[in-house]
C-alpha positions as CSV (number, residue, x, y, z in Angstrom):
1,M,3.3,-1.8,21.3
2,D,1.7,-5.2,21.0
3,I,1.1,-7.2,17.9
4,I,-2.6,-6.1,17.6
5,E,-1.5,-2.5,17.5
6,L,1.1,-3.3,14.9
7,Q,-1.4,-5.1,12.7
8,T,-3.8,-2.2,13.0
9,N,-1.4,0.6,12.3
10,F,0.9,-1.0,9.7
11,K,-1.1,-2.7,7.0
12,F,0.3,-1.5,3.7
13,L,3.9,-1.1,2.5
14,I,4.5,1.2,-0.5
15,I,8.0,1.0,-2.1
16,N,9.2,3.0,-5.0
17,M,11.5,0.6,-6.9
18,N,13.3,3.4,-8.7
19,T,14.3,5.5,-5.7
20,N,14.0,2.9,-2.9
21,T,11.8,5.1,-0.8
22,S,9.1,3.5,1.2
23,H,5.9,4.4,3.1
24,V,3.9,2.4,5.7
25,L,0.2,3.1,5.8
26,K,-2.9,2.1,7.7
27,T,-5.8,2.1,5.2
28,D,-6.4,1.5,1.5
29,R,-7.7,5.0,1.2
30,Q,-4.4,6.3,2.4
31,V,-2.6,4.2,-0.2
32,S,-4.8,5.7,-2.9
33,D,-4.2,9.2,-1.7
34,L,-0.5,8.8,-1.4
35,L,-0.2,7.3,-4.9
36,K,-2.1,10.3,-6.3
37,K,-0.2,13.0,-4.4
38,I,3.3,11.7,-4.6
39,Y,3.5,9.5,-7.7
40,D,0.6,10.9,-9.8
41,I,-0.9,7.4,-10.1
42,T,-4.7,7.2,-10.0
43,V,-5.8,4.0,-8.2
44,S,-9.0,3.8,-6.3
45,H,-9.0,2.4,-2.7
46,M,-11.4,-0.3,-3.9
47,Y,-8.9,-1.4,-6.5
48,V,-6.3,-1.8,-3.7
49,R,-8.8,-3.6,-1.5
50,R,-10.0,-6.0,-4.2
51,N,-6.5,-6.8,-5.6
52,L,-4.8,-7.3,-2.2
53,N,-6.6,-10.3,-0.9
54,D,-5.5,-13.7,0.4
55,N,-4.5,-15.0,-3.0
56,L,-2.4,-12.0,-4.1
57,D,-0.6,-9.9,-1.5
58,F,1.1,-7.3,-3.7
59,I,0.5,-5.0,-6.7
60,V,3.1,-3.4,-9.0
61,K,1.9,-0.2,-10.7
62,D,4.4,2.0,-12.6
63,D,7.4,0.7,-10.6
64,I,5.6,1.2,-7.3
65,L,5.2,-1.9,-5.2
66,I,2.1,-2.0,-3.0
67,K,2.4,-4.8,-0.5
68,K,-0.2,-6.0,2.1
69,V,1.8,-6.6,5.3
70,W,-0.9,-8.3,7.4
C-alpha cells in the first residue's frame, strides 16, 4: 500500500476518550453515521467537513475526538 492509498482510505480518526476505543474512516459521511449509530451523537457530515479544515484539525464532541489525519 502506497501513501496515496493510505491518504485515500484513512482520513478520519474517531477516539472515544472514555473507553479508548477508536475507528478509522474514509469519509465525513461515515463519521456522521458512526457517531449516530454507536454514540447517539447527531452531527451532519457538513459540520464535520466545515470544522475540520486547515486551521482546525480536530473536534471534541461529548468526549469523542474526531481528528483529521491527512
